[in-house]
C-alpha positions, 0 to 999 in steps of 0.5 A: 499499500505504501509503494502505491501511495508513494507511486500516486504521489510521484505521479501527481507530482510529475503531472503537476510539474508538467502542467505548471511547465505548460502554463509557463509563458513560451516567448518564442511561440507567441512571437511566432504567432505574432509574426505570422499575423503581421506577415498576413497583415502586411502581405509579406511573402517570405520572412526569415527570423532569428533571436539571439540570447547571449551567444545562443540562437533561441529561435530561428525560423523561415516563414512563407515563401521564397518565390510565390508563383512556384510556391517555393518555401523560404529556407536557410539556403537563401541570402537577402539584401539588407540595404541600409543595414550595411551602414552599420558594417560602414560605421565599423570600417569608420571606427577602425580607420579612427583606431588606426589614426588614418582619419579624424572624425572632427575634420572637414569632409571636404579634406577627403573629397574636395570634389564634393564642394561641401562647406567646411562646416560639415565634419566627417562625423556629421555625415556619419551621424546623419547630422549634416543637414540644416543646423549642422550637428543639432538635427537627425535627418536621414541623409543620402550623404552617407554615401560620401563615406565610400570615398573617404574609406577608400582614400584613407584605407588605400583600398577599394570599398570592397577590398576593405570590408572584405579584409577587415570584417568579412574574412576575419569573421569567416563570413560564409554567405555575405557579399557586396552585391554588384550585378547579376553575373555575381549571382550566377558566379557565387550560386547565390539564392535570393528570394524573389523580390516582391512589391505590394501595389496592385496586389502582390507583384513581382519586383526587382533586385537592387544591384550596386553597393556603398557605404550606404547599402549593397550587402546581401547575407543570411541569418547566420552570418548577421549572427556572427557579425552582431556577436563579433560587435557585442564582444568588441572583436572588431573594434575596441569598447571605447570605439563602440561606445563612441559609435553608439553615442554619436555627436549628441546622445539626445539624437536617435543616431550614432555613427552608422546605427540608431540608438534610443531609449524606450522606457527603461530600455536602451535599443540599438537598432538599424533597418534596411529598406529597398523597394522589394526587400527589408530588414530589422536588426534590434538589440536590447544590450541590458538583456543581451538579446538580438532580433534579426528579420529579413523579408522579401517585400519592403513591408517590414520597414516602410509602414512604420517610418523607421527613417524618423528614428523611432523603432517602437513604430514597428509592430515587428519590433514591439512583438519582440519587446512584448514577448522576449523582454516584457513577457505581457501574456494578456495583451493581443498585439493587434487590437480589435474594436471588440476587445473592450479593453483600455490601457488601465487594464494593463500593467505597462500602460505606455507600451499599450498606447505605443502599440495602439499608435504603432497599429494606427500607423501601420493601418493608415499605410495599409489603407491605400491598398484596403480602404477599410483599414482607414476606419481601423486607424481612425478607431485606434487614433480615436482610442489613444486620444480618448484614453490620453487626451493631453495628445500634444505631450505625446505628439510627434512626426510619426502621429502628424504622418498618420493623421495627415496620411489618412487625409490623403488616402481619403482624397485619393480614394475619392472618399469625400472630405475627411476632417475627423482629426483637423484640429489635431492635425493643425496643433500637432503640425505647429508643435513639430515645426516650432520644435524643428523649424526646417523639418522638411517632413513636417512642412511636406505634410502640412503643405499636403494637408492644407492643399486638401483643405483648398488653403493654397496660401498655407500650402505654399508657405510650407512648400516654399519652406522646403524648396528655400531651405539651406543645406538640405539635400535633394529628396522626395519631398523636394521634388513634391514641393517644387512640382506643387509650386510649379503647378500653383503659379499665380 
């Protein structure tokens, strides 16, 4: 009898422990479910994903297709163009040149590339940190000037960009599937498998591969090589601890960009990250140094990046990034990533109210972007924004460029879809636009959004002011907003 009781007790104890284990929060399972949800939301054909904790890969997967027409599944044999994540590699090269005393970050760009005819006030560090536009060194504007660093690296190293990248990073780390992508010949010579490129326009359409490389973009790689590079960066195998810290801090620790890499604070977390965005590929590298954990995402359309407007320097506008933080850092079990009208929840129902609000704003931004393809997502975005404004009525305290973009984009979508006037948020748009441009008077994005807003309102004089502010601004490189402003002015001549 005693043996039977003992056996029953052990069985009960074992069963109880198993049940308890089953009830524990499974970060990777939750994350994978939300990744699939986001993959469907954004119509992403294929996603490669890896999560590295300390030095170990704790989750890796290949979701979806490398080619939709042939229904070829994505797997580990494919390499992806990572676009602007190349800038992190270039930032490391620049810091190596500083360590070798072949370059100084405090010297004028003009010293290295006199043919560029750049003012002496613009130093190497300003181009490297995207602070070379507007009032130099004061504001972050993501700029094509970063490409100037290609010539600087070549002049200072005495090697071609490809040779120096290969000798200082690719070879020392023994990267097996990482290249600077030059042309189609290279694809066949190296037997490279690149997922088919796709673009979302009138449905999911076949796109194209971007060829050519510079300090700004051009690397193709895979999850495992990115892990190797990431760990080498973390453990100071490429540059010293001092150089790494300088790379992360940049010219101004209050700005979201260091030297070749983004660096921001979110609640109690320091986030180090980079993103890539071509027309048909996108990528995300996100680190939480205090937790020693890294996320790598690669995709064969641009919707990992474009909807979140990561170009403004805030990774918490990305639902992919928030899902990673939610599941691996905060382990919030009871909060769905995508909010529905039926949820009935408010921020008071959750311990992390700030994360909840950020999640709503990120989904609202994503929904407004996707409304161009699916009009009903306008209602989703509007619902989420009204929810945020209702729960946090002091909207000017948290209003930023992304919120302005979201609100004005909804009005623009309504205009192009011929849905009639959309005036739901006009008062907020004008107040937020005034705040953004008071804090940053030359901000070209703020001006183009307000210019388009007033144009849709039929207020030509106010629209003209904002478009002319873009065209007349000093020390700004040409960009899409410059073209839009010039075209508007040209078509509205008196």
